[in-house]
C-alpha positions as CSV (number, residue, x, y, z in Angstrom):
1,M,-21.5,-21.1,27.6
2,N,-18.9,-18.5,28.8
3,A,-19.8,-15.0,30.0
4,T,-18.5,-13.2,26.9
5,T,-20.6,-15.4,24.6
6,Q,-23.6,-14.8,26.8
7,T,-23.0,-11.0,26.6
8,L,-22.6,-11.1,22.8
9,R,-25.8,-13.0,22.4
10,A,-27.8,-10.6,24.6
11,A,-26.4,-7.5,22.9
12,R,-26.6,-9.0,19.4
13,P,-29.4,-11.5,19.0
14,D,-28.7,-11.6,15.3
15,L,-25.3,-13.2,16.1
16,A,-26.8,-16.0,18.1
17,A,-26.9,-18.4,15.2
18,D,-23.3,-17.7,14.4
19,L,-22.2,-18.3,17.9
20,A,-24.2,-21.5,18.4
21,P,-22.2,-24.8,18.2
22,Q,-22.4,-26.1,14.6
23,S,-21.1,-29.1,12.9
24,A,-17.9,-28.3,11.0
25,P,-18.4,-28.1,7.2
26,E,-16.6,-30.6,5.1
27,R,-13.3,-29.3,3.9
28,R,-11.4,-30.4,0.9
29,V,-7.8,-30.3,1.9
30,P,-5.0,-31.3,-0.5
31,E,-3.5,-34.6,0.3
32,G,-0.5,-34.3,2.6
33,T,-1.6,-31.0,4.1
34,E,-3.5,-30.0,7.2
35,V,-5.4,-26.9,8.3
36,R,-3.4,-25.0,10.9
37,G,-5.5,-21.8,11.2
38,F,-6.7,-18.9,9.1
39,A,-5.9,-15.3,8.2
40,L,-8.5,-12.5,8.3
41,Y,-7.6,-9.5,6.3
42,V,-9.2,-6.2,7.4
43,G,-9.1,-3.2,5.1
44,L,-9.4,0.0,7.2
45,A,-7.3,3.1,6.5
46,D,-6.7,5.5,9.3
47,D,-8.5,8.3,7.6
48,K,-11.7,6.2,7.4
49,I,-12.0,5.8,11.2
50,A,-14.5,8.4,12.5
51,D,-13.9,10.5,15.6
52,G,-15.1,8.5,18.6
53,D,-14.8,5.2,16.9
54,P,-12.2,2.6,18.2
55,K,-8.8,2.9,16.7
56,L,-7.0,0.1,15.0
57,G,-5.2,-1.1,18.1
58,A,-8.4,-1.3,20.1
59,I,-10.2,-3.1,17.2
60,V,-7.4,-5.7,17.0
61,T,-7.4,-6.2,20.8
62,R,-11.2,-6.9,20.8
63,I,-10.9,-9.3,17.9
64,K,-8.1,-11.2,19.7
65,Q,-10.2,-11.3,22.9
66,L,-13.1,-12.7,20.9
67,V,-10.9,-15.4,19.3
68,A,-9.6,-16.3,22.8
69,E,-13.1,-16.8,24.1
70,L,-14.4,-18.8,21.1
71,A,-11.2,-20.9,20.8
72,P,-9.0,-20.8,23.9
73,A,-6.4,-23.0,22.3
74,A,-5.9,-20.6,19.4
75,E,-2.8,-18.4,19.1
76,T,-3.1,-15.0,17.5
77,Y,-0.7,-12.6,15.7
78,A,-1.5,-9.2,14.2
79,A,0.5,-6.9,11.9
80,V,-0.3,-3.6,10.4
81,A,-0.2,-3.2,6.6
82,L,1.7,-0.2,5.1
83,A,1.4,1.1,1.6
84,P,2.7,4.3,-0.2
85,E,0.5,7.3,0.3
86,Q,-2.3,7.7,-2.2
87,T,-2.1,4.0,-3.3
88,G,-5.2,3.2,-5.3
89,G,-7.5,0.3,-4.9
90,R,-9.7,-1.2,-2.2
91,D,-8.1,-1.1,1.3
92,V,-8.5,-4.9,1.8
93,D,-6.8,-5.6,-1.5
94,V,-3.9,-3.4,-0.6
95,V,-3.7,-5.1,2.8
96,R,-3.6,-8.6,1.3
97,L,-0.8,-7.5,-1.0
98,A,1.2,-5.8,1.7
99,L,1.0,-8.8,4.0
100,G,1.9,-11.3,1.3
101,D,-1.4,-13.1,0.7
102,P,-0.3,-15.7,-2.0
103,A,-3.4,-15.1,-4.1
104,A,-2.9,-11.3,-4.1
105,V,0.8,-11.6,-4.8
106,A,0.1,-14.0,-7.7
107,R,-2.5,-11.6,-9.1
108,Q,-0.1,-8.7,-8.8
109,K,2.7,-10.6,-10.6
110,Q,0.3,-11.5,-13.4
111,H,-0.8,-7.9,-13.7
112,E,2.8,-6.8,-13.9
113,A,3.5,-9.3,-16.6
114,E,0.5,-8.1,-18.6
115,E,1.7,-4.5,-18.2
116,Q,5.1,-5.5,-19.5
117,D,3.6,-7.4,-22.4
118,H,1.3,-4.5,-23.4
119,A,3.7,-1.7,-22.8
120,A,4.9,-1.3,-26.3
121,S,5.1,2.4,-25.6
122,G,4.8,4.7,-22.7
123,V,6.2,5.0,-19.2
124,I,6.2,2.3,-16.5
125,L,7.0,3.4,-13.0
126,D,8.0,0.2,-11.3
127,L,7.9,0.9,-7.5
128,S,8.9,-2.6,-6.5
129,R,12.1,-2.6,-8.5
130,K,12.8,1.1,-8.3
131,R,13.0,1.7,-12.0
132,V,11.4,3.5,-14.8
133,L,10.8,2.0,-18.3
134,L,10.4,4.2,-21.4
135,D,9.0,2.2,-24.3
136,N,10.2,-0.9,-22.4
137,V,13.7,0.4,-22.1
138,T,15.1,1.2,-18.6
139,A,15.7,4.9,-18.0
140,A,19.1,5.7,-16.5
141,L,17.7,7.6,-13.5
142,T,19.7,8.2,-10.4
143,F,18.3,7.3,-7.0
144,R,17.3,10.9,-6.3
145,E,15.7,11.4,-9.7
146,F,13.6,8.2,-9.2
147,E,12.5,9.4,-5.7
148,L,11.5,12.8,-7.1
149,L,9.4,11.2,-9.8
150,Q,7.8,8.7,-7.4
151,Y,6.9,11.4,-4.9
152,L,5.1,13.4,-7.6
153,V,3.3,10.4,-9.2
154,L,2.0,9.1,-5.8
155,R,0.5,12.5,-5.2
156,E,-1.2,12.7,-8.5
157,G,-3.1,15.9,-9.1
158,R,-1.6,17.8,-6.3
159,T,1.0,20.6,-6.8
160,I,4.1,19.9,-4.7
161,S,6.2,22.8,-3.6
162,R,9.9,22.8,-3.7
163,E,9.9,23.2,0.1
164,E,7.9,20.0,0.5
165,L,10.2,18.0,-1.8
166,I,13.2,19.1,0.2
167,A,11.5,18.3,3.5
168,A,10.3,14.9,2.3
169,L,13.3,13.6,0.4
170,W,16.2,15.1,2.3
171,S,14.8,14.9,5.8
172,E,17.6,12.7,7.0
173,G,20.4,14.5,5.4
174,S,22.9,16.9,7.1
175,D,22.6,20.6,6.6
176,E,25.3,20.5,4.0
177,E,23.4,17.8,2.0
178,V,20.0,19.6,2.0
179,P,19.6,21.3,-1.4
180,S,18.3,24.7,-2.2
181,E,15.2,25.3,-4.2
182,R,17.4,26.1,-7.2
183,T,19.0,22.7,-6.8
184,I,15.5,21.1,-6.9
185,D,15.0,22.8,-10.2
186,V,18.2,21.3,-11.5
187,H,17.2,17.8,-10.4
188,I,13.8,18.2,-12.1
189,R,15.5,19.5,-15.3
190,R,17.8,16.5,-15.4
191,L,14.9,14.1,-14.7
192,R,13.0,15.6,-17.6
193,V,15.9,15.2,-20.0
194,K,16.0,11.5,-19.1
195,L,12.3,11.1,-19.6
196,A,12.9,12.2,-23.2
197,Q,9.6,12.4,-25.2
198,Y,7.6,11.8,-22.0
199,Q,9.1,14.8,-20.0
200,D,5.8,16.6,-20.0
201,I,4.4,14.2,-17.4
202,V,6.2,16.4,-14.9
203,R,4.5,19.8,-15.0
204,T,5.8,23.1,-13.7
205,V,3.4,25.2,-11.7
206,R,4.8,28.6,-12.0
207,G,5.7,30.2,-8.7
208,T,4.7,27.1,-6.7
209,G,6.4,23.8,-7.7
210,Y,5.7,20.7,-9.7
211,R,2.9,18.2,-10.2
212,F,1.9,15.0,-12.0
213,D,-1.5,14.6,-13.5
214,R,-3.0,11.3,-14.6
215,H,-1.5,10.5,-18.0
216,A,-2.5,7.9,-20.5
217,D,1.1,7.1,-21.2
218,V,2.0,6.3,-17.6
219,A,1.4,2.9,-15.8
220,I,2.3,2.4,-12.1
221,L,3.3,-0.9,-10.7
222,H,2.8,-0.6,-7.0
223,T,4.8,-2.4,-4.3
224,A,4.0,-4.1,-1.1
225,A,5.5,-2.1,1.8
226,P,7.1,-3.8,4.8
227,S,4.6,-4.6,7.6
228,P,6.2,-4.2,11.0
229,D,4.6,-5.8,14.1
230,A,2.1,-3.3,15.5
231,F,0.0,-5.0,18.1
């Protein structure tokens, strides 16, 4: 028994049974395949880590250390899962989708197919394909119009100022490319025209900016964001 295992048993007697050598359970592996390892998905958003608790990097480091103690021959690899702000759903489900878990991806595709089948009317904001469907017909939105709509929808229920829209969507542009607040109004007006009978999903908050509130006619198909190596 190594020192780390002894320490864990002393500190957590309830884990003693888990750490004790056990006979491997019988696995049913499809013919022609072999087990090469496992994936452990952890759902933990930054804003759920309390002050004083270990941060993600420290948690990952300790898990990798534990794996090295329990199985010295094991190789470990960790990546962080990213998703658009205000993405709904359980953290662990978002993580599985972002990191390409086959079961989660298959379920998402099935969900998208069902949404397509049942969307005889209404608005579908398809984040993965960067498109908007109106009554199952693709709306001819420009890249900037789509970005504006997406930004509002992903911040459902919050009034977004023109200044915030400019800072968020034109942050990498030159001074000549950055629009004025009046230009934002023009972009929104053109967006509404293209939304046709659904233009009221983008509301004007007089003297402040714009907002999107939950709407029965709107369905959102989320995307899995890229997950760069983090640890």
